[in-house]
Biopython code that builds the backbone (N, CA, C, O; Angstrom):
import numpy as np
from Bio.PDB.StructureBuilder import StructureBuilder

atoms = [
    (1, "MET", "N", (34.394, 112.929, 28.925)),
    (1, "MET", "CA", (34.964, 111.917, 29.505)),
    (1, "MET", "C", (35.328, 111.384, 29.281)),
    (1, "MET", "O", (34.638, 110.368, 29.199)),
    (2, "ALA", "N", (37.015, 111.176, 28.812)),
    (2, "ALA", "CA", (37.961, 110.759, 27.963)),
    (2, "ALA", "C", (37.409, 108.549, 27.945)),
    (2, "ALA", "O", (36.644, 107.719, 28.437)),
    (3, "LEU", "N", (38.629, 108.757, 26.899)),
    (3, "LEU", "CA", (38.165, 107.727, 26.564)),
    (3, "LEU", "C", (39.339, 106.276, 27.503)),
    (3, "LEU", "O", (39.241, 105.049, 27.487)),
    (4, "ASN", "N", (40.582, 107.439, 28.371)),
    (4, "ASN", "CA", (41.707, 106.632, 28.681)),
    (4, "ASN", "C", (41.503, 106.401, 30.188)),
    (4, "ASN", "O", (42.480, 106.058, 30.854)),
    (5, "ASP", "N", (39.802, 106.631, 31.019)),
    (5, "ASP", "CA", (39.685, 107.160, 31.959)),
    (5, "ASP", "C", (39.492, 105.442, 32.354)),
    (5, "ASP", "O", (39.247, 105.213, 33.538)),
    (6, "GLY", "N", (39.576, 104.444, 31.566)),
    (6, "GLY", "CA", (40.144, 103.370, 31.835)),
    (6, "GLY", "C", (38.978, 102.202, 31.896)),
    (6, "GLY", "O", (39.211, 101.039, 32.226)),
    (7, "VAL", "N", (37.604, 102.745, 31.498)),
    (7, "VAL", "CA", (36.266, 101.906, 30.617)),
    (7, "VAL", "C", (36.826, 100.694, 29.928)),
    (7, "VAL", "O", (36.904, 99.545, 30.362)),
    (8, "LEU", "N", (37.137, 101.097, 28.966)),
    (8, "LEU", "CA", (37.963, 100.133, 27.890)),
    (8, "LEU", "C", (38.663, 99.100, 28.699)),
    (8, "LEU", "O", (38.160, 98.037, 28.333)),
    (9, "GLU", "N", (39.243, 98.941, 29.287)),
    (9, "GLU", "CA", (40.256, 98.057, 30.150)),
    (9, "GLU", "C", (39.233, 96.983, 30.924)),
    (9, "GLU", "O", (39.155, 95.791, 31.222)),
    (10, "ALA", "N", (38.525, 98.210, 31.036)),
    (10, "ALA", "CA", (37.608, 97.399, 32.608)),
    (10, "ALA", "C", (36.240, 96.605, 31.679)),
    (10, "ALA", "O", (35.765, 95.568, 32.141)),
    (11, "VAL", "N", (35.684, 97.196, 30.359)),
    (11, "VAL", "CA", (34.973, 96.270, 30.146)),
    (11, "VAL", "C", (35.449, 94.984, 29.251)),
    (11, "VAL", "O", (34.928, 93.872, 29.177)),
    (12, "LYS", "N", (36.658, 95.523, 28.571)),
    (12, "LYS", "CA", (37.474, 94.241, 28.567)),
    (12, "LYS", "C", (37.893, 92.754, 29.415)),
    (12, "LYS", "O", (38.035, 91.608, 28.990)),
    (13, "ALA", "N", (37.996, 93.241, 30.566)),
    (13, "ALA", "CA", (38.279, 92.368, 31.201)),
    (13, "ALA", "C", (37.251, 91.779, 32.128)),
    (13, "ALA", "O", (37.614, 91.295, 33.201)),
    (14, "ARG", "N", (35.672, 91.800, 31.678)),
    (14, "ARG", "CA", (34.916, 91.490, 31.991)),
    (14, "ARG", "C", (34.057, 90.758, 31.625)),
    (14, "ARG", "O", (33.089, 90.215, 32.159)),
    (15, "LEU", "N", (35.029, 90.811, 29.431)),
    (15, "LEU", "CA", (34.224, 90.377, 28.536)),
    (15, "LEU", "C", (35.028, 88.949, 28.432)),
    (15, "LEU", "O", (34.580, 87.844, 28.126)),
    (16, "GLY", "N", (36.636, 89.416, 28.859)),
    (16, "GLY", "CA", (37.078, 88.269, 29.084)),
    (16, "GLY", "C", (37.645, 88.730, 27.359)),
    (16, "GLY", "O", (37.537, 88.158, 26.274)),
    (17, "ILE", "N", (38.160, 89.804, 27.715)),
    (17, "ILE", "CA", (38.946, 90.291, 26.133)),
    (17, "ILE", "C", (40.357, 90.741, 26.071)),
    (17, "ILE", "O", (40.564, 91.930, 26.314)),
    (18, "SER", "N", (41.300, 90.016, 25.800)),
    (18, "SER", "CA", (42.392, 90.354, 25.349)),
    (18, "SER", "C", (43.359, 90.772, 24.473)),
    (18, "SER", "O", (44.516, 91.187, 24.529)),
    (19, "ASP", "N", (42.506, 90.529, 23.628)),
    (19, "ASP", "CA", (43.313, 91.094, 21.841)),
    (19, "ASP", "C", (42.790, 92.867, 21.957)),
    (19, "ASP", "O", (41.961, 93.253, 22.781)),
    (20, "ASN", "N", (43.388, 93.650, 21.080)),
    (20, "ASN", "CA", (42.643, 94.530, 20.836)),
    (20, "ASN", "C", (41.508, 94.902, 19.396)),
    (20, "ASN", "O", (41.349, 96.039, 18.954)),
    (21, "LEU", "N", (40.725, 93.479, 18.776)),
    (21, "LEU", "CA", (40.531, 93.218, 17.264)),
    (21, "LEU", "C", (38.844, 94.141, 17.981)),
    (21, "LEU", "O", (37.883, 94.150, 17.212)),
    (22, "GLN", "N", (38.705, 94.697, 19.137)),
    (22, "GLN", "CA", (37.015, 94.978, 19.339)),
    (22, "GLN", "C", (37.244, 96.039, 19.754)),
    (22, "GLN", "O", (36.270, 96.782, 19.881)),
    (23, "ASP", "N", (38.774, 96.632, 20.189)),
    (23, "ASP", "CA", (38.226, 98.394, 20.757)),
    (23, "ASP", "C", (37.539, 99.143, 20.200)),
    (23, "ASP", "O", (36.707, 99.846, 20.774)),
    (24, "GLU", "N", (37.822, 99.139, 18.566)),
    (24, "GLU", "CA", (36.986, 100.234, 17.538)),
    (24, "GLU", "C", (35.348, 100.378, 18.470)),
    (24, "GLU", "O", (35.072, 101.284, 19.256)),
    (25, "LEU", "N", (34.723, 99.563, 18.205)),
    (25, "LEU", "CA", (33.567, 98.534, 18.156)),
    (25, "LEU", "C", (33.948, 99.337, 19.772)),
    (25, "LEU", "O", (34.307, 100.514, 19.768)),
    (26, "LEU", "N", (33.865, 98.830, 20.627)),
    (26, "LEU", "CA", (33.906, 99.290, 22.848)),
    (26, "LEU", "C", (34.043, 100.693, 22.258)),
    (26, "LEU", "O", (33.186, 101.389, 22.802)),
    (27, "ASN", "N", (34.854, 101.512, 21.253)),
    (27, "ASN", "CA", (34.990, 102.563, 22.306)),
    (27, "ASN", "C", (34.114, 103.749, 21.709)),
    (27, "ASN", "O", (33.964, 104.867, 22.201)),
    (28, "GLN", "N", (33.267, 102.965, 19.880)),
    (28, "GLN", "CA", (31.906, 103.800, 19.985)),
    (28, "GLN", "C", (30.766, 103.535, 20.808)),
    (28, "GLN", "O", (29.768, 104.227, 21.009)),
    (29, "LEU", "N", (31.122, 102.303, 21.292)),
    (29, "LEU", "CA", (30.038, 101.343, 22.634)),
    (29, "LEU", "C", (29.959, 102.437, 23.525)),
    (29, "LEU", "O", (28.932, 103.022, 23.872)),
    (30, "ILE", "N", (31.340, 102.711, 23.931)),
    (30, "ILE", "CA", (31.555, 103.675, 25.150)),
    (30, "ILE", "C", (31.501, 105.526, 25.244)),
    (30, "ILE", "O", (31.507, 106.295, 26.206)),
    (31, "ILE", "N", (31.456, 105.711, 23.961)),
    (31, "ILE", "CA", (30.619, 107.038, 23.188)),
    (31, "ILE", "C", (29.072, 107.289, 23.309)),
    (31, "ILE", "O", (28.352, 108.122, 23.862)),
    (32, "ASP", "N", (28.882, 106.017, 22.421)),
    (32, "ASP", "CA", (27.393, 106.620, 22.552)),
    (32, "ASP", "C", (27.099, 105.905, 23.739)),
    (32, "ASP", "O", (26.692, 105.184, 22.828)),
    (33, "SER", "N", (26.880, 105.349, 24.844)),
    (33, "SER", "CA", (26.557, 105.350, 25.780)),
    (33, "SER", "C", (26.719, 106.474, 26.709)),
    (33, "SER", "O", (25.688, 106.749, 27.324)),
    (34, "THR", "N", (27.840, 107.259, 26.993)),
    (34, "THR", "CA", (27.666, 108.251, 27.737)),
    (34, "THR", "C", (26.907, 108.878, 26.880)),
    (34, "THR", "O", (26.115, 109.681, 27.373)),
    (35, "ASP", "N", (26.910, 108.741, 25.630)),
    (35, "ASP", "CA", (26.531, 109.984, 25.583)),
    (35, "ASP", "C", (24.220, 109.973, 25.941)),
    (35, "ASP", "O", (23.430, 110.902, 26.105)),
    (36, "GLN", "N", (24.079, 108.834, 25.911)),
    (36, "GLN", "CA", (22.950, 108.348, 26.005)),
    (36, "GLN", "C", (22.164, 108.535, 27.882)),
    (36, "GLN", "O", (21.007, 108.466, 28.294)),
    (37, "ILE", "N", (23.544, 108.795, 28.588)),
    (37, "ILE", "CA", (23.159, 108.779, 29.591)),
    (37, "ILE", "C", (22.962, 110.389, 29.991)),
    (37, "ILE", "O", (21.981, 111.005, 30.408)),
    (38, "LEU", "N", (24.368, 110.811, 29.670)),
    (38, "LEU", "CA", (24.035, 112.206, 29.513)),
    (38, "LEU", "C", (23.289, 113.124, 29.230)),
    (38, "LEU", "O", (23.306, 114.291, 29.623)),
    (39, "SER", "N", (22.373, 112.428, 28.292)),
    (39, "SER", "CA", (21.046, 113.296, 27.240)),
    (39, "SER", "C", (19.286, 112.393, 28.135)),
    (39, "SER", "O", (18.127, 112.753, 27.931)),
    (40, "ASN", "N", (19.815, 111.092, 29.172)),
    (40, "ASN", "CA", (18.942, 111.206, 29.687)),
    (40, "ASN", "C", (19.311, 112.123, 30.835)),
    (40, "ASN", "O", (18.177, 112.330, 31.267)),
    (41, "ILE", "N", (20.097, 112.799, 31.607)),
    (41, "ILE", "CA", (20.803, 113.074, 32.423)),
    (41, "ILE", "C", (20.322, 114.502, 32.327)),
    (41, "ILE", "O", (20.073, 115.107, 33.370)),
    (42, "ASN", "N", (20.112, 115.329, 30.664)),
    (42, "ASN", "CA", (20.421, 116.772, 30.634)),
    (42, "ASN", "C", (18.811, 117.062, 30.331)),
    (42, "ASN", "O", (18.439, 118.213, 30.103)),
    (43, "GLN", "N", (17.901, 115.973, 30.341)),
    (43, "GLN", "CA", (16.926, 115.512, 29.566)),
    (43, "GLN", "C", (16.051, 116.927, 29.960)),
    (43, "GLN", "O", (15.267, 117.324, 29.098)),
    (44, "ASP", "N", (16.156, 117.676, 31.197)),
    (44, "ASP", "CA", (15.049, 118.718, 31.410)),
    (44, "ASP", "C", (15.720, 119.742, 31.779)),
    (44, "ASP", "O", (15.318, 120.542, 32.623)),
    (45, "LYS", "N", (17.303, 119.847, 30.908)),
    (45, "LYS", "CA", (17.901, 121.235, 31.792)),
    (45, "LYS", "C", (17.707, 122.047, 30.276)),
    (45, "LYS", "O", (17.502, 121.697, 29.114)),
    (46, "SER", "N", (17.921, 123.481, 31.090)),
    (46, "SER", "CA", (18.596, 124.112, 29.809)),
    (46, "SER", "C", (19.566, 124.042, 29.003)),
    (46, "SER", "O", (20.302, 123.227, 29.559)),
    (47, "THR", "N", (20.078, 124.361, 28.035)),
    (47, "THR", "CA", (21.530, 123.834, 27.688)),
    (47, "THR", "C", (22.829, 124.448, 28.687)),
    (47, "THR", "O", (23.890, 123.891, 28.970)),
    (48, "SER", "N", (22.299, 125.855, 29.115)),
    (48, "SER", "CA", (23.153, 126.479, 29.811)),
    (48, "SER", "C", (23.608, 125.848, 31.101)),
    (48, "SER", "O", (24.640, 126.265, 31.625)),
    (49, "SER", "N", (22.877, 124.820, 31.682)),
    (49, "SER", "CA", (23.605, 123.809, 32.995)),
    (49, "SER", "C", (23.163, 122.425, 32.660)),
    (49, "SER", "O", (22.446, 121.699, 33.349)),
    (50, "SER", "N", (23.573, 122.228, 31.770)),
    (50, "SER", "CA", (23.770, 120.741, 31.033)),
    (50, "SER", "C", (25.008, 120.298, 31.928)),
    (50, "SER", "O", (25.913, 120.974, 32.417)),
    (51, "ILE", "N", (24.787, 119.164, 31.968)),
    (51, "ILE", "CA", (25.920, 118.551, 32.371)),
    (51, "ILE", "C", (26.795, 117.636, 31.126)),
    (51, "ILE", "O", (26.148, 116.804, 30.489)),
    (52, "THR", "N", (28.237, 117.827, 30.828)),
    (52, "THR", "CA", (29.090, 118.083, 29.761)),
    (52, "THR", "C", (30.102, 116.264, 29.649)),
    (52, "THR", "O", (30.378, 115.432, 28.784)),
    (53, "VAL", "N", (30.329, 116.488, 31.208)),
    (53, "VAL", "CA", (30.953, 115.098, 31.476)),
    (53, "VAL", "C", (30.105, 114.002, 32.743)),
    (53, "VAL", "O", (29.276, 114.250, 33.619)),
    (54, "LEU", "N", (30.705, 112.905, 32.359)),
    (54, "LEU", "CA", (29.830, 112.108, 32.887)),
    (54, "LEU", "C", (30.603, 111.701, 34.381)),
    (54, "LEU", "O", (31.607, 111.018, 34.581)),
    (55, "PRO", "N", (29.603, 112.493, 35.427)),
    (55, "PRO", "CA", (30.110, 112.277, 36.905)),
    (55, "PRO", "C", (31.087, 110.305, 37.194)),
    (55, "PRO", "O", (30.980, 109.109, 36.922)),
    (56, "LYS", "N", (31.738, 111.074, 37.740)),
    (56, "LYS", "CA", (32.658, 109.422, 38.283)),
    (56, "LYS", "C", (31.668, 108.633, 39.007)),
    (56, "LYS", "O", (31.474, 107.581, 38.397)),
    (57, "ASP", "N", (31.209, 108.692, 39.700)),
    (57, "ASP", "CA", (30.039, 107.324, 40.503)),
    (57, "ASP", "C", (28.785, 107.381, 39.291)),
    (57, "ASP", "O", (27.597, 107.232, 39.577)),
    (58, "LEU", "N", (29.202, 107.581, 38.143)),
    (58, "LEU", "CA", (28.125, 106.750, 37.569)),
    (58, "LEU", "C", (28.903, 106.067, 36.687)),
    (58, "LEU", "O", (28.193, 105.449, 35.895)),
    (59, "ILE", "N", (30.768, 105.833, 36.377)),
    (59, "ILE", "CA", (31.393, 105.496, 35.177)),
    (59, "ILE", "C", (30.923, 103.977, 35.113)),
    (59, "ILE", "O", (30.831, 103.320, 34.075)),
    (60, "TRP", "N", (30.516, 103.334, 36.973)),
    (60, "TRP", "CA", (29.939, 101.482, 36.747)),
    (60, "TRP", "C", (28.909, 101.592, 35.561)),
    (60, "TRP", "O", (28.995, 101.044, 34.462)),
    (61, "ILE", "N", (28.066, 102.296, 35.956)),
    (61, "ILE", "CA", (26.475, 102.044, 34.781)),
    (61, "ILE", "C", (26.858, 102.298, 33.640)),
    (61, "ILE", "O", (26.116, 101.653, 32.899)),
    (62, "LEU", "N", (28.105, 103.266, 32.607)),
    (62, "LEU", "CA", (28.621, 103.206, 32.085)),
    (62, "LEU", "C", (28.842, 101.553, 31.406)),
    (62, "LEU", "O", (28.323, 100.956, 30.463)),
    (63, "ARG", "N", (30.092, 101.137, 32.626)),
    (63, "ARG", "CA", (30.375, 100.122, 32.139)),
    (63, "ARG", "C", (29.365, 98.945, 31.706)),
    (63, "ARG", "O", (29.537, 98.060, 30.868)),
    (64, "ASP", "N", (28.302, 99.195, 32.501)),
    (64, "ASP", "CA", (27.427, 98.309, 32.639)),
    (64, "ASP", "C", (26.578, 98.201, 31.181)),
    (64, "ASP", "O", (26.136, 97.213, 30.595)),
    (65, "ILE", "N", (26.544, 99.516, 30.877)),
    (65, "ILE", "CA", (25.647, 99.783, 29.458)),
    (65, "ILE", "C", (26.125, 98.848, 28.667)),
    (65, "ILE", "O", (25.477, 97.875, 28.282)),
    (66, "VAL", "N", (27.974, 99.245, 28.218)),
    (66, "VAL", "CA", (28.648, 99.416, 27.432)),
    (66, "VAL", "C", (28.484, 97.598, 27.344)),
    (66, "VAL", "O", (28.570, 97.146, 26.203)),
    (67, "ILE", "N", (28.332, 96.913, 28.109)),
    (67, "ILE", "CA", (28.355, 95.764, 28.054)),
    (67, "ILE", "C", (27.590, 94.465, 27.708)),
    (67, "ILE", "O", (27.776, 93.328, 27.273)),
    (68, "LYS", "N", (26.284, 95.588, 28.309)),
    (68, "LYS", "CA", (24.905, 95.385, 27.488)),
    (68, "LYS", "C", (25.064, 95.112, 26.087)),
    (68, "LYS", "O", (24.886, 94.051, 25.489)),
    (69, "GLN", "N", (25.483, 96.407, 25.591)),
    (69, "GLN", "CA", (25.196, 96.622, 24.103)),
    (69, "GLN", "C", (26.253, 96.136, 23.010)),
    (69, "GLN", "O", (26.092, 95.950, 21.804)),
    (70, "PHE", "N", (27.491, 95.977, 23.889)),
    (70, "PHE", "CA", (27.647, 94.965, 23.170)),
    (70, "PHE", "C", (27.982, 93.260, 23.397)),
    (70, "PHE", "O", (29.049, 92.760, 23.039)),
    (71, "ASN", "N", (26.950, 92.539, 24.007)),
    (71, "ASN", "CA", (25.981, 91.407, 24.135)),
    (71, "ASN", "C", (24.948, 91.865, 23.278)),
    (71, "ASN", "O", (23.829, 91.661, 23.748)),
    (72, "ARG", "N", (24.963, 92.292, 22.426)),
    (72, "ARG", "CA", (23.193, 92.918, 21.534)),
    (72, "ARG", "C", (23.886, 93.193, 20.575)),
    (72, "ARG", "O", (23.339, 93.940, 19.764)),
    (73, "VAL", "N", (24.946, 92.862, 20.336)),
    (73, "VAL", "CA", (25.493, 93.654, 18.561)),
    (73, "VAL", "C", (24.990, 92.422, 18.082)),
    (73, "VAL", "O", (24.975, 91.294, 18.574)),
    (74, "GLY", "N", (24.434, 93.056, 16.631)),
    (74, "GLY", "CA", (23.890, 91.953, 15.998)),
    (74, "GLY", "C", (22.243, 90.847, 15.961)),
    (74, "GLY", "O", (21.664, 89.899, 15.430)),
    (75, "ASN", "N", (22.166, 92.376, 17.420)),
    (75, "ASN", "CA", (20.363, 91.929, 17.150)),
    (75, "ASN", "C", (19.659, 92.759, 17.573)),
    (75, "ASN", "O", (18.615, 92.403, 18.119)),
    (76, "GLU", "N", (20.067, 94.511, 17.442)),
    (76, "GLU", "CA", (20.106, 95.487, 17.770)),
    (76, "GLU", "C", (18.309, 96.239, 17.533)),
    (76, "GLU", "O", (18.707, 96.366, 16.375)),
    (77, "GLY", "N", (17.671, 96.487, 17.532)),
    (77, "GLY", "CA", (16.061, 96.193, 17.496)),
    (77, "GLY", "C", (15.529, 95.127, 17.722)),
    (77, "GLY", "O", (14.430, 94.927, 17.204)),
    (78, "MET", "N", (15.979, 94.361, 18.352)),
    (78, "MET", "CA", (15.550, 93.172, 18.698)),
    (78, "MET", "C", (14.905, 93.537, 20.627)),
    (78, "MET", "O", (15.351, 94.356, 21.431)),
    (79, "ILE", "N", (13.425, 92.255, 20.830)),
    (79, "ILE", "CA", (13.687, 92.490, 22.683)),
    (79, "ILE", "C", (13.869, 90.984, 23.003)),
    (79, "ILE", "O", (14.376, 90.569, 24.046)),
    (80, "SER", "N", (13.473, 90.326, 22.146)),
    (80, "SER", "CA", (14.060, 88.942, 22.185)),
    (80, "SER", "C", (14.436, 88.129, 20.936)),
    (80, "SER", "O", (14.081, 88.397, 19.788)),
    (81, "SER", "N", (15.241, 87.050, 21.338)),
    (81, "SER", "CA", (16.075, 86.409, 20.158)),
    (81, "SER", "C", (15.901, 84.553, 20.666)),
    (81, "SER", "O", (15.963, 84.206, 21.845)),
    (82, "SER", "N", (15.714, 83.709, 19.666)),
    (82, "SER", "CA", (15.982, 82.228, 20.038)),
    (82, "SER", "C", (16.531, 81.322, 18.987)),
    (82, "SER", "O", (15.947, 81.058, 17.936)),
    (83, "GLU", "N", (18.144, 80.691, 19.487)),
    (83, "GLU", "CA", (18.110, 79.847, 18.867)),
    (83, "GLU", "C", (18.963, 79.009, 19.578)),
    (83, "GLU", "O", (19.660, 79.128, 20.586)),
    (84, "GLU", "N", (18.575, 77.625, 18.316)),
    (84, "GLU", "CA", (18.849, 76.696, 19.697)),
    (84, "GLU", "C", (18.810, 76.026, 20.698)),
    (84, "GLU", "O", (19.553, 75.257, 21.307)),
    (85, "GLY", "N", (17.766, 76.454, 20.789)),
    (85, "GLY", "CA", (17.055, 76.315, 22.787)),
    (85, "GLY", "C", (17.438, 77.391, 23.892)),
    (85, "GLY", "O", (17.021, 77.488, 25.047)),
    (86, "ARG", "N", (18.537, 78.326, 23.061)),
    (86, "ARG", "CA", (18.674, 79.217, 24.296)),
    (86, "ARG", "C", (18.036, 80.536, 23.459)),
    (86, "ARG", "O", (18.493, 80.857, 22.361)),
    (87, "SER", "N", (16.824, 81.329, 24.165)),
    (87, "SER", "CA", (16.361, 82.342, 24.215)),
    (87, "SER", "C", (17.494, 83.651, 25.173)),
    (87, "SER", "O", (18.144, 83.536, 26.212)),
    (88, "SER", "N", (17.303, 84.776, 24.251)),
    (88, "SER", "CA", (17.308, 86.149, 24.493)),
    (88, "SER", "C", (16.522, 87.227, 24.779)),
    (88, "SER", "O", (15.639, 87.596, 24.005)),
    (89, "THR", "N", (16.844, 87.973, 26.208)),
    (89, "THR", "CA", (15.797, 89.166, 26.321)),
    (89, "THR", "C", (15.988, 90.269, 26.548)),
    (89, "THR", "O", (16.645, 90.340, 27.586)),
    (90, "TRP", "N", (15.698, 91.575, 25.997)),
    (90, "TRP", "CA", (16.879, 92.741, 26.337)),
    (90, "TRP", "C", (15.691, 93.361, 26.850)),
    (90, "TRP", "O", (14.482, 93.133, 26.791)),
    (91, "GLU", "N", (16.496, 94.284, 27.411)),
    (91, "GLU", "CA", (15.454, 95.526, 28.414)),
    (91, "GLU", "C", (14.898, 96.849, 27.215)),
    (91, "GLU", "O", (15.795, 97.305, 26.505)),
    (92, "ASP", "N", (13.911, 97.245, 27.080)),
    (92, "ASP", "CA", (13.858, 97.934, 26.377)),
    (92, "ASP", "C", (14.249, 99.454, 26.634)),
    (92, "ASP", "O", (14.337, 100.368, 25.814)),
    (93, "ASP", "N", (14.445, 99.461, 27.926)),
    (93, "ASP", "CA", (15.295, 101.075, 28.233)),
    (93, "ASP", "C", (16.364, 100.644, 29.442)),
    (93, "ASP", "O", (16.109, 100.582, 30.644)),
    (94, "MET", "N", (17.309, 100.434, 28.947)),
    (94, "MET", "CA", (18.754, 100.072, 29.175)),
    (94, "MET", "C", (18.746, 101.177, 30.399)),
    (94, "MET", "O", (19.733, 100.812, 31.039)),
    (95, "LEU", "N", (18.174, 102.379, 31.133)),
    (95, "LEU", "CA", (18.740, 103.021, 31.634)),
    (95, "LEU", "C", (17.782, 103.543, 33.067)),
    (95, "LEU", "O", (18.145, 104.303, 33.965)),
    (96, "GLU", "N", (16.304, 102.754, 32.880)),
    (96, "GLU", "CA", (15.291, 102.502, 33.618)),
    (96, "GLU", "C", (15.736, 102.157, 35.038)),
    (96, "GLU", "O", (15.285, 102.792, 35.991)),
    (97, "LYS", "N", (16.628, 101.146, 35.199)),
    (97, "LYS", "CA", (16.988, 100.531, 35.967)),
    (97, "LYS", "C", (17.750, 101.431, 37.234)),
    (97, "LYS", "O", (17.598, 101.346, 38.453)),
    (98, "TYR", "N", (18.484, 102.175, 36.548)),
    (98, "TYR", "CA", (19.505, 103.259, 37.091)),
    (98, "TYR", "C", (19.531, 103.985, 37.233)),
    (98, "TYR", "O", (20.550, 104.487, 37.709)),
    (99, "GLU", "N", (18.316, 104.782, 36.918)),
    (99, "GLU", "CA", (17.336, 105.945, 37.272)),
    (99, "GLU", "C", (16.945, 105.743, 38.718)),
    (99, "GLU", "O", (15.737, 105.948, 38.831)),
    (100, "LYS", "N", (17.496, 105.426, 39.830)),
    (100, "LYS", "CA", (17.723, 105.984, 40.989)),
    (100, "LYS", "C", (18.302, 106.669, 41.330)),
    (100, "LYS", "O", (18.046, 107.577, 42.121)),
    (101, "TYR", "N", (19.687, 106.283, 40.573)),
    (101, "TYR", "CA", (20.591, 107.148, 40.664)),
    (101, "TYR", "C", (21.039, 107.969, 39.694)),
    (101, "TYR", "O", (21.720, 108.766, 40.340)),
    (102, "LEU", "N", (21.096, 108.266, 38.662)),
    (102, "LEU", "CA", (21.029, 109.227, 37.421)),
    (102, "LEU", "C", (19.972, 110.483, 38.014)),
    (102, "LEU", "O", (20.073, 111.588, 37.482)),
    (103, "LYS", "N", (18.943, 110.278, 39.146)),
    (103, "LYS", "CA", (17.602, 111.514, 39.146)),
    (103, "LYS", "C", (19.110, 112.548, 40.015)),
    (103, "LYS", "O", (19.430, 113.591, 39.445)),
    (104, "LYS", "N", (19.785, 112.200, 41.151)),
    (104, "LYS", "CA", (20.631, 113.240, 41.589)),
    (104, "LYS", "C", (21.127, 114.287, 40.959)),
    (104, "LYS", "O", (21.613, 115.234, 41.577)),
    (105, "TYR", "N", (21.055, 114.231, 39.572)),
    (105, "TYR", "CA", (22.056, 114.509, 38.605)),
    (105, "TYR", "C", (21.184, 115.782, 37.843)),
    (105, "TYR", "O", (21.562, 116.837, 37.334)),
    (106, "LYS", "N", (19.451, 114.979, 38.068)),
    (106, "LYS", "CA", (18.475, 116.303, 37.196)),
    (106, "LYS", "C", (18.034, 117.174, 37.606)),
    (106, "LYS", "O", (17.947, 117.115, 38.833)),
    (107, "VAL", "N", (17.586, 118.248, 37.076)),
    (107, "VAL", "CA", (17.289, 119.421, 37.692)),
    (107, "VAL", "C", (15.844, 119.282, 36.929)),
    (107, "VAL", "O", (15.518, 119.203, 35.744)),
    (108, "LYS", "N", (14.927, 119.291, 38.539)),
    (108, "LYS", "CA", (13.468, 119.128, 38.609)),
    (108, "LYS", "C", (12.977, 120.215, 37.293)),
    (108, "LYS", "O", (13.686, 121.147, 36.912)),
    (109, "PRO", "N", (11.667, 119.886, 36.727)),
    (109, "PRO", "CA", (11.463, 121.040, 35.334)),
    (109, "PRO", "C", (10.427, 121.858, 36.581)),
    (109, "PRO", "O", (10.186, 121.626, 37.766)),
    (110, "TYR", "N", (10.060, 122.756, 35.740)),
    (110, "TYR", "CA", (9.488, 124.275, 36.463)),
    (110, "TYR", "C", (8.496, 123.916, 37.129)),
    (110, "TYR", "O", (7.622, 123.226, 36.603)),
    (111, "GLY", "N", (8.433, 124.254, 38.246)),
    (111, "GLY", "CA", (6.971, 124.099, 39.190)),
    (111, "GLY", "C", (6.888, 122.912, 39.971)),
    (111, "GLY", "O", (6.219, 123.204, 40.962)),
    (112, "GLN", "N", (7.245, 121.684, 40.018)),
    (112, "GLN", "CA", (7.806, 120.546, 40.204)),
    (112, "GLN", "C", (8.406, 120.538, 42.269)),
    (112, "GLN", "O", (8.327, 119.762, 43.221)),
    (113, "GLY", "N", (8.912, 121.801, 42.009)),
    (113, "GLY", "CA", (10.123, 122.114, 43.136)),
    (113, "GLY", "C", (9.109, 122.187, 44.860)),
    (113, "GLY", "O", (7.888, 122.094, 44.988)),
    (114, "ILE", "N", (10.059, 122.359, 45.850)),
    (114, "ILE", "CA", (8.650, 122.451, 46.991)),
    (114, "ILE", "C", (8.952, 124.089, 47.822)),
    (114, "ILE", "O", (9.843, 124.257, 48.656)),
    (115, "ALA", "N", (8.061, 125.084, 47.390)),
    (115, "ALA", "CA", (7.980, 126.367, 48.302)),
    (115, "ALA", "C", (7.429, 126.251, 49.799)),
    (115, "ALA", "O", (6.443, 125.589, 50.122)),
    (116, "ARG", "N", (8.549, 127.304, 50.998)),
    (116, "ARG", "CA", (8.010, 126.818, 51.602)),
    (116, "ARG", "C", (7.831, 128.745, 52.385)),
    (116, "ARG", "O", (8.684, 129.612, 52.197)),
    (117, "PHE", "N", (6.842, 128.905, 53.014)),
    (117, "PHE", "CA", (6.750, 130.252, 52.545)),
    (117, "PHE", "C", (6.618, 130.863, 55.151)),
    (117, "PHE", "O", (5.537, 130.809, 55.736)),
    (118, "LEU", "N", (7.435, 131.120, 55.601)),
    (118, "LEU", "CA", (7.241, 131.594, 56.305)),
    (118, "LEU", "C", (6.744, 132.884, 57.755)),
    (118, "LEU", "O", (6.779, 132.531, 58.934)),
]
sb = StructureBuilder()
sb.init_structure("model")
sb.init_model(0)
sb.init_chain("A")
sb.init_seg("    ")
for serial, (resi, resn, name, xyz) in enumerate(atoms, 1):
    if name == "N":
        sb.init_residue(resn, " ", resi, " ")
    sb.init_atom(name, np.array(xyz, "f"), 0.0, 1.0, " ", f" {name:<3s}", serial, name[0])
structure = sb.get_structure()
């Protein structure tokens, strides 16, 4: 997926960022999050059948994950944080809640299909 697909602009709008100071960081988060989603989808596929471009109907997941990653910058690796009466807790697996949307792109491992004999 090319970065010019509107993801950067959509993420900046949702975060209330109007300048270009965070663009480099956001672009890196977009690349990393795209790789993370593709890795999840392709985990049980052979190299020849793997998906290399994020499907358009999963772009919303990419935007959500980039925003979560951006909000977590500086607290990577932490499960929770507390500062001056404000506490934050983060998900261990950011893709877990999106699994039902990702599963339609996954190939079932060998031996888990359905066979019908007539």
